[in-house]
N, C-alpha and C positions, 0 to 999 in steps of 0.2 A: 574077829580074829580067833584062830584056833589056840587051844591051850598050849600046844607044843610050840607054836610060834611065839606066844607070850613068854614062855620060859626061856626061849633062845634069844629074845630081844635084850640089848644092852641096857644098863641102868641109866637114869637121867644124868648122873654125874659123869658117867663114862662117855655118854653121847656128847655132853658139853665139852669134855676134853678133846674128843675126836674132832668136833666141829672147829674148836679153837685152833687145834694143831693144823687142821686142813687149811683154814684161812691164813694161818701164820705161814704155812709152807707156800701158799699162793703169793702172799706178799713178798716173801723172800725170793721166790722164783722171778717175780716181776723186777725186783731190785737187781738180781743177778743179770737179768736180761738187759737192764739199763746199764749196768757196769760193763757188760760185754759190748753193748752198743757204743758206749763212750770210748772204749779202747780201740774199736775198729772203725770209728767214724771217718778218720783221716784217710783210710785206705779203700773205702768203698763208696759207692754212689747211692747209698741207702736213702730212702725217703725219710728224712729226719722228722718231719712234721707228723707223718703217719705213725711212726714208731713211738715217739714220745707221747703223742696224743693217746695212742692205744694203751701204753703202760700207765699213763695217768688215769685213764678211765678204769682200768682193771684194779689199780691200787685203791682208788676212791671207793669202788664198789666193795672190795674186800674189807677195807677199813670200816666202812659203814656197817657191814654185817658183823664184824668183830667187836665193834663198840657196843653191840647189843648183847654180847655174851659175857661181859665182865661180872664180877672182878676176877682177876687172874692171879696166878701164883707169882711169887717173887722172881722165880727163875724165868717164868714166861715174860714178866715185865722187863727183866734185864735183856732178854732176847729182843723184845720190842725196842728197847733203848738202843741196842747195837744196830738193829736194822734202820732205825731213824737216822743214825749218824752215817751209815753207809749210803743211804738214799741222799742225805744232804751233801756228802762229799762227791757223789756222782753228779749232782746238780752243779756243784762248784766247778768240777772238771768240764762239764758241758758249757757252763757259762764262760769259762776261760776260752773255750774253743769257738764260741758263737761270734765274737768280734772278727775272728779270722774268716768265718763263713760270710760275714757281712762284707768284708773287704774284697773277698774273692768273687762275690756275686754282685758287686756294685754295678756291673754292666747289664745285669739281667733283672728286670723288675719282678719276674716270677720267683727267682732265687732270693731276692731281697725280701719279698713277702714271706717266703718260707722261713728265713732267719728270724723275722719278727714273730712268726707263729711259734718258732722254737722257744723264744724268750717267754712267751705266754705260757707254753707248756711247762717250762722249767719253774716258773712262778707257781704253777699249780702243784708241781712235785715238791717244791720247798714247803708249800702250805700243808701238803700231806705229811711231810716229814715232821713238821711242827705238831700236827694233830696226833701222829703216832707217839711222839715224845710226851705229849700231854696225856694221851691214853695210858701210857706206861706209868705215869704218876711218880710217886716216891719209890725209889729203888734202893734197897740196902747196899751200902758200899759206894753209892754215887753222891758226892757232896752237892748240896744246894740244887737239887733237880728242878725246882720251880724256877729258879733264876735262869738256869740254862734253857728251860723250856720257853721262858719269857723272851730270852735272847733270840731263839729261833723265830718266834712270832714277830718280834721287833724287826729283825732283818727281812723277813718275808713281807711284812707290811711296807717297808721302805721300797721293796721291789714292786709291790702292787701300786704304790704311790707313783713311782716312776713310769709305770705303764698306764697311769691315769685311771686305774680301777679303784677309785677312792672308797667305794663301799666295802670291798674286800680288805683294803688297807685299814680302814677304820675297824673292821671286825678283828683283824690281827692285833692292832694296838690295844683294843679293849681287852682281849684275852691276856695280852702281855701285862696290862695294868693290873688285872685281877690276880694273876700269878705273883706279880711282885708285891702286891699289897698283902698277900697271905704268906709270903716267904720269910725265912729267917736267915740272917747272915751266918756264915760258917767260917771256919779257919781258912778254907780255900778261897771263899768269896767274901771280901770285907764289906762292911756296911757302907763305906764310901763308894765302892764299886756298884753296890745295889742302888744306892741313891743316884749315882751318875746315870745308871741305866734307866731308872725311873724318870729322871729328868729328860733323858733323850726320848723316851717313849712319850712323855707328856708333850714335848715340843713337836715330835713327829705327828702325834695324834692331833695337836692343835693345827698344824699345817693342813692335814687332811680335812679337818672340820671346816677350815677356811675355804678350801677348794669346793667343799660341798655347800658353801654359802651359809654355814652355821656359825656366824660371827660370834654370837654370844658364847657358844661352847668353846670356840677357839680362844677368845680372850679369857674366859674362865680358867681354861687349862694353863694359860700363861700366868695368870694370877696365882693359881695353885702351885705353880713351879717355883714361886718366890721362896717357899719354905725348904726347897731342895738345894739352894745355892751354898756351896762349900768353899769355892775359890773364885778368883777373878775370871778364870776361863768360863765357869758356870755363869757368872754375871754377864760376860761378853756374849755367850750363846743366847741367853734370854734377851739381852738388849738387842742383839742382831735380829732376833725373831720379831720383837716389837717393831723395830725399824722396818723390817721387810713388809710387815702388815701395813704399816703406815705408808710406805712407798706405794704399795698396791692401791691403797685408797687415794693417794695423791694423783694417780693417773686419771682418775675420774674427775675431770676438771669442772664439770657442770653441776656437780652435786654438792651443795653447801653442807649438808649433813655429813657426807663422806669426808670432806675436808676437816670438819670439826673432829670427827672420830680419828682421822689420821693425825691431827695435831695432838690429840690426847694420847695416842699410842706412842708417838715420838717423844713426848714429854716423859712417858714411862721409861722409854729407853734411855733418855738423858738422865733421869733420876738414878737408874741402875749404874750408869757410867760414873756418876758423881759419888756413889756410895763406896766405890773402890778407891782407896787412898793412893795406890801406886799409879805409875804412868802407863800401865799396860793398856788401859782403855781410853787414853787421852785422844788418840787418833779417831777412835769410834765416837768419842764425845764431840769432837769438832765436826765430824761427818754428820752426826745427828743434828747438831745445831744448824748446819747448812740446810739440811732438809726441813728443819722447823722454819727457817727463814723462807724457804721456797713455799711452804704451806701458807705462811702469812702473806706472801706475795700473791698467791692465787686467791686468797680471801680478801685481797685489796686492803690489808692492814699494813699500810706502807710505813707508818711510824715504827711498828714492831720489827719490820724488815731492817730498817736503818739501825735499830738497837742491836739486833743480832749481828749485823755486819760489823758494827763497832766492836762488839765483844770478840768476834772472830779475828779481827785485825790486831787485837791486843796480844795475840800469841807471838812468842819470840821465835818459834820455829818457822822458817820460811816455807817448809813443806805444807804448813797449814794455811798459807796464804793462797787459797784455791782460786783459780782463774774465774770461777763463777761469782766470786764476791763483788767485783766491780760491775758485773752485768746486773746482779740483783740490786746493787746500789743505784745504778742508772735507772732501772725500771721503777724502783721505789721513788726516786726523786721525780721521775716523770709522772708517776701516779699522784704525787703531791703537787703537780703542775709547777715544779721548781726547775725550769729548763736550764737555768744558769748552773745550778749544782750538777745537773745531769751532764751538761756539756763539759764541766770541769772534770768529772769522772772520765768522760770519753777522751779528753785531751791527755789526762793522766795515763790512760791505757795506751795512747799513741807513744808516749815517752817510755813506758815500761816495756822493755824488750822481752820480758818473761811471759807476757800475755800472749797466748796462742792466737793465731789469726782468726780461727773460727769463733773464739770467744769474743774477740773485738768486733767481729762482724755481727754477732748476735746482739751486742749492745747497740751498734749503729742502727740495726734494723728496728730495735725497740724504740730508740730515739726518733727515728723517722716516722714510725707508726704513730707515736704520740704527738710529735710536733707537727708533722704533715706539712702540706703546702709548699710554697717556694722556699720558705726559710729552712724547713727541714731538709729539703732536697739540696740546697746550697751548702748547708752544714755537712751533710753526708758526703757531698763531693769534695769539699775542702778537707775533711778529715781523712778521706781515702787518699787524696793526693799527698797529704801530710804523712800518712803512713808509708807511702811509697818512698818518700824522702828519707825515712828512718831505717827501713829495712826492705828486703825483697818481699814483694807482695805477689801472691800467686795469681794466675789468670782466673782460677776458680773464684777467688775473692772478688775480682772485678765483675765477674758474671753475677755473683750474688748481690753485690751492691746495685748494679744496674737493674737487676730484676726487682729488687725491693723498691728502688726509687721510682721505677716505671709504674708500679702499682698494679691493681687488679683489673683496671679497665678505664676507658675514656670517660665513663660516666662519673667517676669519682672527682672530688673537688681538686682543682689545680692540676688536672692531668696534663693539660697542654704545657704548663710551666715546668712540670716535672720532666716531661718528654724533652723539653729544650735543654734542661740541665743534664739529662742523660746523654743527649746528643753532644754537648760540650765535653762531657767526661770521656765518652768512648772515642771521640776524635782527637783527644790529647795524644801526642806522639808517644809519651811514656806508657800510656795504657795500651796503645796499639802494639808497642814493642813487646809487651808481655805475651802476646799471642803468636809470636814468630816461632816457626819450627814445627816439626812433626810431633814433638813431645806434648804439645798442648793442642793437638788437633781436636780433641774432644771438647775442650773448653772453648776453642774458637767457634766450633759449630754451635755450642750452647749460647755464646754471646750473639752469634748471628740469629739464632732462633728467638732470643729475647727481643732483639731489635726488630726482627721481622714481624713477630706477633704483635708488638706494640704498633708498628706501622699498619698492620692489617686491621687492628681495632680502629685506628683513626680513619682508615679508608672506609670501613663499614659505616662509620658515623658521618661520612662525607666531608671530613676535614682533610681535603686532599693536600693542602700545603704542608701540614705537620706530617702527614703520611709520607709525602715525597721526601721530606728531610730525613725521617727515620729509615726509610728504605735506602737512601744514599749512604747513611752511616753504616747500615748493615753490609753494604758492599765492601767496606773496609776490612771485613772479617771473612772475605772469600779469597782464597789463594789464587794467584795467577798461574794455574797449572792446567793441564789438559783435563784432569779428573773433575775440576771445578768449573769447567767451561759451561756446562748445562745450567749449573746454579747461577752463574753470572748472567747468562742469557735470561733466566727467569727473573733476576733482579731488574734487568733493563726493561723487560716486558711490563712489570708492575709499575716501574717508573713512568713508562709510556701511558699506562692507565691513569696514573695520578695526574699527569699533565693534560690528558684528555679531559679529566674531570675539571681541571682548572681552565680549560679552553685555550691552553698554550699549545697550539697544534704544531708549531714548528719544532719546539723542544720534544714534543711527543714523537714526531717523525724522526728526530735525531736518535732518540733512545731505541726506537723499534728497528732502525737501520743497524744500530750496534748489535742488538739482539739477533737480527737476521744473519749478521756476519758470523756469530758464534754458533747459532743453531737455527738454520732455516727450517721452519715448519709451518704448519697450518695456523698456529696461534699468531705468528708474526704476520702472515698474510691477512688474517682476519682483522688484526689491529690496524694494519695499513688501510684496510677497507673502511674501518670506522673513521680514521682520520680524513680520508677523502670524502666520506659522507658528511662529516661535520664541516668540511671546507665547501660543501655544496658543489664539489667536483664530480658530477654524475658520471661523466665519461671515465674518469679515473677509477671511480668505485666499480663501475661495470667491468672495466678491464681487470680489476683486482679480483673480481668474482671468477673470471677465467683463470687467473693465476692460482687461485686456491685449488682448483681441480688438478693442478700439476704437482701439488705437494705430495710427498711420500706418505704422510700420515693423514691425508685428506679423508674426511667422512662427510656424508651428505648433511649431517647435522649442522655444519657450518653454513651451508647454503641456506638451509631453513632459518638459521639464526640471522643471517645477513638480510633475508627478506623481512624478518621482524624488525630489525634495526632500521631498515629503509622505510618501512611503514611508520615507525615511531618518529622518524625525521621528516615525514611527509615527502620523501623522495620517491614518488610513485614510479617513475621510469626505472629506477634502480630495483625497486621491489619486483616489478614485472620481469626485469631481466633475470633476477635471482630465481624467481619461481619458474620461469620458463626454462632456465638452465637445470633446475631441479627435476623437471619433467623428463629430461633425457636419461635419468638414472633409474627410471621405473621399469623393472623387468620382472616377469613372474617368479615368485619365490624369493625375491631379494627383500631383506629387511630394510625398511626406510623409517625416518623419524616421524613421518606422518603419511596418511593415506593419500593416494593420487587424487581422489575425489575432493579432498580438502584443499589440496594445492590448486586444483582447477577452480574450485568455488572461490578461493581467495583471489585468484587472478581475475576472475570475472568481476568480483566485487570491487577490486582496485580500479580496473579499467572503466567501470561504469561510473566512477566518481567524477570523471572528467569527460566532457563531450569530445567527439571526434575519434573515439577509439572503438567504434562499433564494428569495424571490420575485424579487429583483433578479438573482440568479444565473440563474434560469430565463429572465428577459427577455434577458440578454446571450447566453446559449447559443442561445436562439431566434434572436437577431439573427445569430449566426455561421452558423446553418443557413440562414437566409433569404438572407444575403449570398452564401453559397456557391451557392445556387440562382440568384441574380440574376446574379452575375459569372462563374460557372463555377468549379468546384472547383479546377481547376489554377491559375487566376488568384488565387483567394482563399486556399486552403490552401498552394499551391505544388505543384511537380511532384516526381515521384520519391519518394525516401525521406523527404524533408523534408515533402512534402504528406501522406504517410501518417502521419507522426508527429504532425503538427498535428491531423489529423482524429481520430486515435485518442486524442489527449490530451482533446479535448472529449468524445468518446464515453465514455472511461473516467471522466472527471470526472463526467459525468452519471450514469453507473452507480453510482459511489461515493456520490454525494450521494443518489441514490435509495435505495441500501441503508441509508444512515444515517438518512434521513428516515423510511424504513419502520420501522426499529427504534424510532424515537421515536413512531410511531403516527400520523404525518401522511400517511395513505394517498393522499389526493387529490393532494398535491404529489409524493408518491413516484411515482404513476402518470405524472405529467407528465415527471419526470426520466427514467424508464425509456423512455417513448415517444420522447423526444429522443435518448436513447442509441441506440435502434434505428434512428431515421431518419438520424442522423449516420453511423452505421456503414455505411449503405447508400449514402452519397455516393461517387461514383466518383472515383478519382484516377488520372490517366493512362489514363482510359477504362475502368478496371477497378473494379468494386464488389464488396464482400465480402457478397454477399447470402446466402451459405450459412454465414456466420460463426456460430459457436456463441454468441458474445456477442449477436448480433442476435436469435437464437432466445430466449435467456434474457431479453433485454430485453422482447421482445414478450409472452412468457408472464407475466413479472412485472408488466407494465403492466396486463394483464387481471386478474391476481390482486389488484393494488392497487386497481383500480376496484371489484371486488367487495367488498374489505375496506372501502373508502371508503363504499360503499352502506350497509353495516351500521353504520359509525361515524356517518354522517350521519342514519341512520334514514330515508332517502329512497331510493325505488327508482330504479334506473337508467332513464334515458329511453330511448325507442325508438332514437333516434340513437346513444346510447351503447352500447346492446346491439348495434346493427348494426356499430358501429366495433369492438367487442370481437370480433364474429364474424370480421370481416376480419383483425384482428390474429392471431386464433387460426388462421385458415386459412393465413395466411402462415407462422406458426410451425410448423404441422403439415407444410407442404411442406418447410420447412428440416429438421425432424426426420426426415422421410422421406428427404431427399437425404443427410443425414448418416449415417443408419443403413444406407442402400443404396449410398452412394458409396464412393469409393476411400480417402477420408481416414479415416473412422471407420466401423466396422461397428456393428451394434446392440449387441453385447456390450460393445465398447469404450465407446460413448457412454453406455450405461446404467450402466456401472461408474463413469465419470467424473462423470456428472450424474444420479444416481438420483432425487434430490428434484425436479429440473427436470421430468423426465418425469411424475412424479406431479402436480406443480403444474399442468402443462399439462392432464393428464387431468381433474383436479379442477375447474379453471376451465372447461374445455370442457364438462364434464358440467353445470356450473351454468348456463352460457349456453344449452346445448341444451335444458335444462329450461324456460328462459324462453320458448323457441320451441315447447314441447310436442313436441319431436322425441324421443319415448321410445325409438324404435328405434335412433336414432343414439347415445343415451346407453348403451344396452345393448351395442352394438358397441364403443363407446369403452372401456367398463370391461372387457369381455372381452379386447380387444386389450391393454389395460394389464396385465391379470392374467396374460397369456401371456408378457409380457416379463420379462427378468431384472431390470428396475428395480423390479419389484413386490415388496413385502414385506407382512407381516401388518398392520403398523401402517397402511400406506396403504389396504389393503383394508378394515380396520376403520373408518377415517375415512370412506371412500366409502360403506360400508354404512350407517353411522349417519346420514350426511348424506342418503342416499337415503330414509331413513324419515321425514325432517322435511318438514312442509308448508311452503309450498304446492306445491312441485314434487316430491312424494314419488313414488317408483317402487319398488313392492314387489318387482318382479322383479329390478331391479338390486340392491336391498338384499339379497334372498335369495341371489343369486349371489355378491355380494361377501362377505357374512358366511359363507357356506358355504366359499368359497375361503380366507377368512381362518382359519376353523376348521380346515380341512385343513392349512393351513400351520403353524398353531400346534401341532397334534397331531403333525406330522411332525418337530417340533423335539426335540432330546434333552432339553431341559428346558422344557416348555411353560409359558407364562404362564397359569395356571388362573384368574386374575382375569379376564383377557380372554376365556378360554374360557367361563367362567360367564356373562359379559356377553353374548357372542354367542349362547349357547344360549337365554338369556332372550329376546333380541331375535328370534331365529328362531322361538321358540315363539309370541311375540306376533304376528309376521307370519303364521305359519301359522294361528294361531287366528282372526285377522281375515279373512284372504283364503281359507282352505281349511277352516276348522273345521266349517262347516255341511255342506260337501259331501265333505270328505275327512278324517274324523276319524283315520284311520290315519296321515296325514302328521304330525298333532300328536303322536299316540301314538309315532310313530317318533322324534321329537325327544327325548321323555322317555326312550325306550328307549336312544337314543344316549348321553344323559347318564348313564344308569345304567351302560352299558358303559364309559364313560370313568372312572367312579368305581371300577370294579372294579380292584383291585390297587394303589390309591393308599394312601399312608400317611395316618394319621389327621390331619386338619387341613390336608392338602395342597390339597384342594379347598375353596374358600371356604365356610365353615360356613353363613353366612346365605343364600348362593345355593343351597346344598344343601337347607336347610330350605324355601326358597321352592319348589324343584322338588318336594319330597315333599308339601308342603301343597297346592300347586296341582294336582298329579296326583291326590291323594286327593279334593280338592273337585270335580274333574271327574266323579267317580262319582255326585255328588248328583243331577244331572238324570236320568241313566239309572235311578237307583233309584226316583225318583218316577214315571218313565214306565214302570217295570216292565221295563226293558231289562236283564235280569239279567246276561247275559254281558258286556255292555259295562261294566256297573257293576263286575262282578268284575275285569275287565281293568284298570280305572283304580285300583281299590282295591289290587290286587296290586302294580302298579308303584309306587304311593305308598308301600306298606309296604316294598318292596325298597329304595327310595331312602332311607327313614327309617332302615333298618338300617345304611346307609353313613355316616350323619351323626352325629357325636358330639353328645350333649345332647338327643336325641330319644327317649330310652328311654320316658318317660311317654307321649309321643304314640304310640309304637309299641305299647305295651300297650293303650291305648285302641282303637287301630286293630284289634288282634287280637281284642279283645272284641267290637267292632262286627262284624267279619267273622264271628265265631262265631255271634253272634245272627242276622246276616243269612243265614248258611248254614242255620241251623235253620228260620228262617222260610221260606226257599226250599224246604226239605225237606218241611215241613208242607203247603205249597201244592202240591207235586208228588206227594203221597200216597206217601210212602215211597221216593221215588227216591234213588239213591246221592248222598252229599254230594259236591259238586264240589271238586276239588283246587285249591290255590293255584298260581299261576304261579311256576315256579322261575326 
């Protein structure tokens, strides 16, 4: 800094004065602003919260800065003193105006919050005024400045306490206490006034400490205040504060320590009242003694309660005979289990007309809670009716007694007996008369609610008899007017439910008919449905389902619920009717209680529980398939795993039903089920279809097989369209078989091992259908393909061979191939079935005789020769005897024609094989001898004719 600047700078003392004056002028300016604002507030729409908050902030900032510049001159302090009073008075004006602002802004929540904010700002301004007065300190010419400053802090602390800003209130009271402790009384302010102010500060500070949960400080301040008591009013103030703290602790019923502390505080209050000789505190003394009695009652010190009540009753002043005394006496006697004394107190209260109704009822409730059971309920009823004879009893009292006697629930002891007592009480004509008229409409509804809730509790516990009785009594408290019509209808409906539970169906029907007269709705229709259902009147129940749909408040939930009820009652026809009706309401975009697929699945499940419903089952499974096509499988079945499960359920159900129906011999319906199974399996879910599924293949094959079986059963040939359909189904099955056998999932060996019969059924059915189309070449290829697979066995080949021999689609080439393959298979077995071997040989001989006998006699002869070779080495009887005889005889007889025609060699060939076969068959000895004789004669004859040629030898 330059020298010239230093010389021109003010001195520190001058700077101090300038800063102080500047801050003082700021404070004064803010106060003027507040005074102006206060005077113009009524005539402007100024934002009060913003203005007072700004002024408060400015004043606090200026005061903080000013407090750092002291000490000040006496004149300066006097100016501060005046400013403090001006600020305080402005706050008083604004406080007087604030209630008006609150009342005018009661309709606006924002204005109301602004008024609350203003109260907070005024408290801050008062606090600043007290701080300014404290900063000014002792000012010459002002008497007792400390006491006046303490008064400002005391009043500000009270305001902070009312605003529940207990920390700020405590700070104000502490400053007031410090100021009063260091002050001296003057001529203007007496010592008594100072003491009274200190007492008030102590009590206020104690209340704030109590709110801050600092009980020790609160009680210590009350104890400290005992030295400041100068008159009875002081004693009364301190006693009242002790009593207030005790009452606060008394509300904490579950804390034993709190009750003990409350009793201690109340005894302090009682001691203070007894120290004053005059009667100014007598009323407070009796009041305190009543609260002490209440504390003893909560602590279950019943003897002490009785002692307190006796002392209180010694008062000559009737005003001190408080209505709570008999109540406490009753509760104390009850606590001592002296019910006789308690009942005397109660009956004395009935006689005493000065006891308010509410007090009497409280005593009755206490008696009932302690005595309980039927005795307590009967006593309560008798006392209440006795009270009615003494004076006018309100409807509210009747509600209260009924509610207390009913209790908390049906699980409590004696609940049924208590309910009966209440039923008798509320049905008394005198009690019912209490509830007549519009003036007691609220109480009438309350009584109805008490009885209704009691009945509902018994209903939930399945005590329908008691429930019905209580519901009937509740109807006594429903007026017979148009407004109550719906409530009466509701009562009739619940009575119907009770009698349904009691299986009193006729009474239930009477009640629901009454309800329907008052309020016809879906609930009435549904309850009628339940009655018909329990009567096993299935036709009536089904007609009631139709009636439900005509109700104005009908929803499909009731149809769904009806189906559940019918299933629970095992009324399956009714359940089917309900669910079938429900299906009529499914349209795209409509919200329904359950999905359509679930309804259809339930229908199919119900129908399959009884035989004879297969046609209905087919209808609903077809609907499921059609709806999946219409809506899309993802929308109908569902997506992901859920959709696949639903689809597979219908497919498997169709399959199982087809299997069962097929075993029962209904092949036409069986084919329909298998066809549906194959179609449903192919429905895509999430865009993926199981077209190569083994089940699809099986269903397709069994569909065609069932069609063929149905043809034989009906004895009516398949139509051309049916044959074409069978061709398509088999083509599809063939493609799946091929994909399965050549795909990665199953090779041919695996598939034929798992489903050998399926491959045969496919081959057999395809052979049949190809034959209808005269496609003999395809038949041959089909059988040869099957014969080369590992699914083939001798039984399958035998059946194909035998079928191929039958008209009208006989195919001797297929028959010959199949039978030869079957014969080879049988002979390769370690233990051949010679019955089938013999049958095959007979059939092969027949085929060869018919188709090759004239042109190729060697082929027929070869079959006989093969039969002979098979017999060689067999045990006697191992080859069927009758079949062996047939072979020998037919072979011998085949020589007859060559003999007549002179075909000597051919005749010898057949005779020789016939004789050789006869040698292998037991029981043909006579035939064999005859054959040998004939051969000898035939040989001689041949020799004569040949003029001495050598005799031909027999074939070995």
